[in-house]
N, C-alpha and C positions, 0 to 999 in steps of 0.2 A: 384619675387625673389629679396631680398635686394642687393643693390650695395654698396660695401665697398671700401674705398679709396685705400687700399693696392692692391685689385684686379683690380680696375679701372686703377691705375698707371701702373701696369704690362701690362694689355691688350692694353691700348691706346699708351703707349710708343712703344710696339711691332708693333701696326698698323702704327705708324708714321715711324718707322725704315724700315718697309716693303715697303713703298712707293717708286716708281721709281723716279728718278730725274725729269722726264717729268711730272709725276703726281704732285709732290711737287711744281713745277713751275706753273702748271695750277691752283692748289688750292691757292697758294700765290697770283697769279695775280687776281683771283676772290675775295679773301679776301680784297686786296688793293682797288679794285673797290668799295666794300661796305664801306670801311673806308672813302672814298670820300663823302659818303652820311651823315656822322656824323655831327651833329650840336654841335660844341664845344664852342660856344659863343665867347668871346674875351679873351682867356687865355694869361697870361704873361709867365707862366712856364708849360711846358708839359714834363712829365716824360716818358721815353721810355726805353725798355729793348732791348738789342742786342742779336741775336740768338746764341744758342749753335749749331753750324753747325753739330756736330757729332750726335746730337739728333733730327735733322731736325725740329727745332723749326721754328715758323713763321718768315719769313725773313722781318725784320723791317727796313732794310736800304732803300728800296724804299718808305716806309711810312715816314721815316725821311725827305727824299727829298721833298715829297709832302707837309708835314707840313711846311717846310721852305718856300715853294712857296705860300701856301695858307694863312699862318699866318706869314708875313714877320717880324713882331716885336717880335715874340715869342722866348723865350729861351728854347732850348731843354736841358733836364736834364738826366744824366745817373748815375748809382749807382755803388759803390763798395760794395760787400757783404762780411760779416764776419760770415760765417756759424757756427763757434764755439760758437759765442755769439748770433746768430740769428738777427744780426743788419746790417744796411746799412748806408753808407755815400753817399751823393748826390752832384753831381758837374755839373756845366754848361758844355755843350758839344759844342765846337766850333772848328774852323780849327786848333787850336794849341793843342788840346787835344790829348795826346798820349794814345792809347788803348793797354792794355796788357791782355793776357788770364790768368784767374785764374786757379786753379787746377781742376775746373769742366769744363773748356773750355769756360767760359763766357767772352766775350770781355768787359773789364771794363776800366774806366779812371784811369790812374796812379795817377793823382792828378788834381787840378784845383781850380776854384772858388766854394766854398761850397754853397749849397742851402738848406735852412731849409725845412723839410717836410710840415710845415704849409703854406709855400709860393707857393706850387705846386697847380695848378688849375685842371689839368687832369693827370691821371695815366693810361698808357697802361700796362696791366698786362698779363704775360705769364701764360699759363695753358696747361694741358694735356687734360682735359675734363671739362664739366660743366653740371649742371642739369637745369630743366625748372624753378627753383626758383632763378637762378643766382648764385648758390653755385659752386665754382670752385674747381677743384682738380689739385694741383700743384705737386711738387716733395716731399712734406712732411716735409720740413725744417721749415715752418712757418715764413720765412723771410718777405714775402710780407704782410702777415696778420699783423705782428708787425708794419711794415712800414705804412700800410694804417690806422692803429689805431692812428698813430702819425700825420696824415694829418688833416687839419681843417675840420669841418663839411661842407658838401656840395661839397667836392672835387668830380670830376667826375671820376669814375672808369670804364675802358673799357677793357674787356678781349679780347684776340685774340686767336682763336682756329681753328684748321684745320678740326674739326669734328662738326657735329650737336649735339644738346643736348642729354644727356643720356636718355634712355627710362624710367628710374625710378629715384626718388630723391636719393641723396647721403645719405646712411643710417647712417653713423657715423660722420655727420657734427656736429660741436660743436660751442658754443657761441663765441669763439675767431676767428672763420672763418669769413672773410669779404665777403659778397655777392657783386656781381658786379652790377653796374647801367645798363650796357649793355655788350653784347658779340658780336663781329663781327666774322662771319664765312664765308667760301666761298659761302654758300647758302643764306646769308643775315644777318641782324642785329636782335638780340633778346634784347628787352628792359625789364628791371625789376623794375625800379623806374621811377617816373614821372620827 
């Protein structure tokens, strides 16, 4: 039976929201353990998203701490999203960065030192679900697909998902959708590109 994004979004958001806090903590801990297996090379800029707590997104705060320890010279980057235009602005994330919650509950930098998409080496990408070809299903706004098209060729894209891959391919993927290089789940890492 074909899997369409609208249905996937509804089903997987419901699955996430139905998780107990204990289960969410267990899955996040397992996912972080697998993130530690990633080989990211020698990045200068790593783009990270911060979780929408109300939607039980992957908790990336422990990942941020691990990245700072593992890659001491790296600059972490966060974005401000402009959903009306489908665009994002990117800023260095440091101790002086003031985070504010936007209307969707996303913690974002109020301002800061801008970073161009072409300068980013690794992008961690939020998702609700993904298929076995690396096609992700997000919230349907297309903001990340637009952002990833602005990045330089060769940028590493790593999805973070609390669930294993979908049993069937996403039926209504289109050419503007950006597949992932890898997706990290609590069960392991799925690689899609060499």
